C-alpha positions as CSV (number, residue, x, y, z in Angstrom):
1,M,12.2,42.6,31.6
2,L,10.1,40.3,33.7
3,R,6.6,39.3,32.6
4,T,3.8,38.8,34.9
5,R,1.9,35.5,35.0
6,E,-1.1,37.1,33.3
7,E,1.0,38.4,30.4
8,E,2.5,34.9,30.0
9,S,-0.9,33.2,30.0
10,G,-2.2,35.8,27.5
11,L,0.7,35.1,25.1
12,A,0.2,31.4,25.5
13,L,-3.4,31.8,24.5
14,I,-2.5,33.9,21.5
15,R,0.0,31.2,20.4
16,L,-2.5,28.5,20.8
17,M,-5.1,30.4,18.7
18,I,-2.5,30.9,15.9
19,I,-1.6,27.2,16.0
20,L,-5.3,26.2,15.8
21,I,-5.9,28.6,12.8
22,I,-2.9,27.1,11.0
23,I,-4.2,23.6,11.6
24,G,-7.6,24.7,10.4
25,F,-6.2,26.0,7.1
26,L,-4.2,22.8,6.6
27,F,-7.4,20.7,7.2
28,V,-9.4,22.7,4.7
29,A,-6.6,22.3,2.1
30,L,-6.5,18.5,2.7
31,I,-10.2,18.2,2.3
32,S,-10.1,20.2,-0.9
33,Y,-7.3,18.0,-2.3
34,M,-9.2,14.8,-1.3
35,K,-12.4,16.0,-3.0
36,G,-10.5,16.7,-6.2
37,S,-9.0,13.2,-6.2
38,A,-12.4,11.7,-5.7
39,D,-13.7,13.6,-8.8
40,E,-10.8,12.5,-10.9
41,T,-11.5,8.9,-9.9
42,K,-15.2,9.3,-10.8
43,W,-14.3,10.9,-14.2
44,E,-12.2,7.8,-15.0
45,E,-15.5,5.9,-15.4
46,G,-17.0,8.7,-17.7
47,K,-13.8,8.8,-19.8
48,A,-13.8,5.0,-20.2
49,V,-17.4,4.9,-21.5
50,A,-16.7,7.9,-23.8
51,C,-13.8,5.9,-25.3
52,S,-16.1,2.9,-25.8
53,I,-18.5,5.2,-27.6
54,R,-15.6,6.6,-29.7
55,T,-14.7,3.0,-30.7
56,A,-18.3,2.3,-31.7
57,A,-18.5,5.6,-33.7
58,D,-15.3,4.8,-35.6
59,N,-16.6,1.4,-36.5
60,F,-19.9,2.9,-37.6
61,R,-18.1,5.4,-39.8
62,R,-16.0,2.7,-41.4
63,E,-19.2,0.6,-42.0
64,K,-21.3,3.5,-43.4
65,G,-18.7,5.3,-45.4
66,T,-18.5,9.0,-46.4
67,H,-21.8,9.2,-48.3
68,F,-24.0,8.4,-45.2
69,D,-26.1,11.2,-43.5
70,Y,-24.7,11.3,-40.0
71,S,-26.9,14.2,-38.8
72,S,-29.3,12.1,-36.8
73,V,-27.0,9.3,-35.5
74,T,-27.7,8.4,-31.9
75,L,-26.0,6.1,-29.3
76,S,-28.6,3.5,-30.1
77,D,-27.5,3.6,-33.8
78,L,-24.0,2.8,-32.6
79,G,-25.3,-0.4,-30.9
80,F,-25.8,0.7,-27.3
81,V,-28.9,-0.1,-25.3
82,V,-29.9,3.2,-23.8
83,N,-32.7,3.7,-21.3
84,P,-32.9,7.4,-20.6
85,G,-34.2,8.1,-17.0
86,R,-34.2,4.4,-16.1
87,P,-31.4,2.1,-14.9
88,G,-30.2,-0.8,-17.0
89,G,-28.7,0.7,-20.1
90,D,-25.3,-0.3,-21.5
91,L,-23.8,3.0,-20.5
92,D,-25.0,3.0,-16.9
93,G,-22.2,3.0,-14.3
94,K,-21.7,3.9,-10.6
95,Y,-21.3,7.7,-11.2
96,F,-22.7,8.2,-14.7
97,S,-26.0,7.1,-16.3
98,D,-27.1,6.8,-19.9
99,D,-28.5,10.3,-19.8
100,C,-25.0,11.7,-19.4
101,Y,-23.7,10.7,-22.8
102,S,-24.4,12.1,-26.2
103,I,-22.8,12.2,-29.6
104,K,-23.1,14.7,-32.4
105,F,-21.6,14.1,-35.9
106,S,-20.6,17.0,-38.1
107,E,-20.9,17.2,-41.9
108,N,-17.6,15.6,-42.6
109,S,-18.4,12.6,-40.3
110,T,-16.2,13.8,-37.5
111,Y,-18.0,13.8,-34.1
112,L,-18.0,15.1,-30.6
113,I,-19.0,13.0,-27.6
114,T,-20.2,14.9,-24.6
115,V,-20.2,13.5,-21.0
116,D,-22.4,15.7,-18.8
117,A,-22.2,14.9,-15.1
118,T,-25.2,17.2,-14.3
119,K,-27.5,14.8,-16.1
120,S,-26.5,11.8,-14.0
121,A,-29.3,9.8,-12.5
122,T,-26.9,8.3,-9.9
123,G,-26.6,9.8,-6.5
124,D,-22.9,10.7,-6.5
125,P,-21.6,12.2,-9.8
126,P,-18.4,14.3,-9.9
127,V,-18.7,17.9,-9.0
128,F,-15.8,19.3,-11.2
129,P,-15.7,19.5,-14.1
130,R,-19.4,19.4,-14.9
131,K,-18.8,18.3,-18.5
132,M,-16.1,16.8,-20.7
133,T,-16.0,16.3,-24.4
134,L,-14.1,13.8,-26.5
135,D,-13.5,14.5,-30.2
136,S,-13.0,12.0,-33.0
137,K,-9.2,12.5,-32.7
138,G,-9.3,11.2,-29.1
139,Q,-8.8,14.6,-27.3
140,F,-10.6,15.1,-24.0
141,V,-11.5,18.7,-23.1
142,Q,-13.0,19.9,-19.8
143,A,-16.0,22.2,-20.0
144,H,-16.6,24.3,-16.9
């Protein structure tokens, strides 16, 4: 069966549109992948600072012992210079600021360090996840 020139050009146009749609989907997938990689890289900074806080908390626990009231311990008590809302604190970085970090001790002197990207005073914090926690055993958990 012979096709006319109009039918051929119509089929070519449909093929071209399908190819463009496929390329568009691939481009969107690539951008999503690259965005995820950027967030992972940004979180490396937050995790590194959280590990530094963990080290300071472990030293503080060894120094104070089991009979100390840990209920009101702050990052400043652990030896960090913290300037909430202003630059220049010990915990300030490129993606996370002092405001992003907090520590909460429980009754048995275990603790939970929270890193909250939504509180960052920097212009480019990670988008996902919004929060991470680090416990006294060294386990990171993503909070959505």
